[in-house]
C-alpha positions, 0 to 999 in steps of 0.5 A, a space after each residue: 825099829 829097835 828091840 826097845 821100841 818092839 818091846 814097848 809096843 808089845 807091852 803097851 798093847 798087853 802089859 801082861 805079856 811075859 818076858 819069855 813070850 816077848 823073847 819068843 816074839 822078838 827071837 832074842 834071849 829072855 834075859 835081855 828082854 828082862 834087862 831092857 824092861 828093867 832099864 826102862 822102868 828105872 828110867 821111868 820110860 815105862 811109868 806103870 802097867 795099866 788095865 783098861 777096864 769097862 766100868 759101865 759093863 761091870 755095873 759101876 758107872 762113873 761120870 766124866 767131863 772133858 773141860 777146856 780151860 783158858 788161864 792166865 799164865 803166871 810170870 816166870 812159870 807159865 803154865 806149869 804152875 797152874 798145871 802142878 795145882 790142878 794135877 793134885 786134885 783127885 778128880 783130875 784123871 788127865 791134864 794136857 796143855 793143848 794149842 788152839 782156842 783153850 790152854 789146858 784140856 782136863 778130863 775129870 771123873 766124878 760119881 755123878 754130874 753134880 759132883 763133877 759140876 761141884 768140882 768145876 764150880 768150887 775147885 777149878 773156876 775160882 782159881 785166879 789164873 782161870 779166865 774161863 772153862 767149857 765143860 762137855 759131859 761124856 755121854 758114851 765111851 766107844 773106844 778107850 786107850 785103843 781098846 773098843 769097849 762095846 761088843 757089836 751085837 749083830 742085828 737079828 734079821 726077820 726071816 722072809 717067807 714067800 
């Protein structure tokens, strides 16, 4: 594994690790780590630094829906044309071209179910390229971006007396 690979894996796990700490972990000069990171930022290999937040634990619940979408691709533009349009909606958190029964997988965020349903009914489904949608509301997040989002509470055992 190259130094670049190792640096990316460290930052992917924890974006707050300092260049100095990465240098210590990899036994290379801190200047080299800084140069590699700066180069990868300029090349857009590193797109942004992100924090995974458990909003439910913070007390601010959001509603998420995973939407499978079938589309009729545009001639000479394929799937990219509709994807470019969907990316512009603020409700769309993630958008993927997928294989299988559906063409696109869209993760949508809203403040409540009515808001998400309104997005599907008023913005997504009416698009001329969209031939069908299937919406799945997310009920509970257990793990996100590789991070477990709940603390496992130990079951309290009743004492046994004889």
